[in-house]
C-alpha positions as CSV (number, residue, x, y, z in Angstrom):
1,X,6.8,24.3,2.7
2,X,9.4,25.2,5.4
3,X,11.6,22.5,7.0
4,X,9.6,23.0,10.2
5,X,6.3,22.5,8.4
6,X,7.7,19.4,6.6
7,X,8.8,17.9,9.9
8,X,5.4,18.6,11.5
9,X,3.7,17.0,8.5
10,X,5.8,13.8,8.7
11,X,5.3,13.6,12.5
12,X,1.5,14.0,12.0
13,X,1.6,11.2,9.4
14,X,3.5,8.8,11.7
15,X,1.2,9.6,14.6
16,X,-2.1,9.2,12.7
17,X,-1.3,6.4,10.4
18,X,1.3,4.2,12.2
19,X,0.9,5.3,15.8
20,X,-2.9,5.1,15.8
21,X,-2.9,2.2,13.4
22,X,-5.4,4.1,11.3
23,X,-4.6,3.6,7.6
24,X,-7.8,5.5,6.7
25,X,-6.0,8.7,7.6
26,X,-3.9,8.2,4.4
27,X,-6.9,9.5,2.4
28,X,-6.5,12.9,4.1
29,X,-2.7,13.0,4.4
30,X,-1.2,11.6,1.2
31,X,-1.3,13.1,-2.3
32,X,-2.1,10.8,-5.2
33,X,1.4,11.4,-6.7
34,X,3.2,10.3,-3.5
35,X,6.4,8.4,-3.9
36,X,8.2,6.4,-1.2
37,X,12.0,6.7,-1.2
38,X,13.6,3.7,0.4
39,X,17.4,3.2,0.4
40,X,17.7,5.6,-2.5
41,X,15.1,3.9,-4.7
42,X,11.8,5.6,-5.6
43,X,8.7,3.4,-5.2
44,X,5.5,4.9,-6.6
45,X,2.7,4.4,-4.1
46,X,-1.1,4.2,-4.5
47,X,-2.0,6.3,-1.5
48,X,-5.6,5.1,-1.5
49,X,-4.5,1.4,-1.2
50,X,-5.0,0.9,2.5
51,X,-3.9,-2.8,2.4
52,X,-0.7,-1.6,0.9
53,X,-0.2,0.9,3.7
54,X,-0.9,-1.8,6.3
55,X,1.8,-4.0,4.8
56,X,4.4,-1.3,4.5
């Protein structure tokens, strides 16, 4: 994936999940092996856990 494609993917994620407040979009956008990196720490995420995405 190019840098431009990566930026577009992240912008699409933010718009569809956070901007539209539609956690169901996570099913389509996030791979099951997704890991959140926050302040240098890796946090394994269960992408299908919509309550978890609402709280994040």
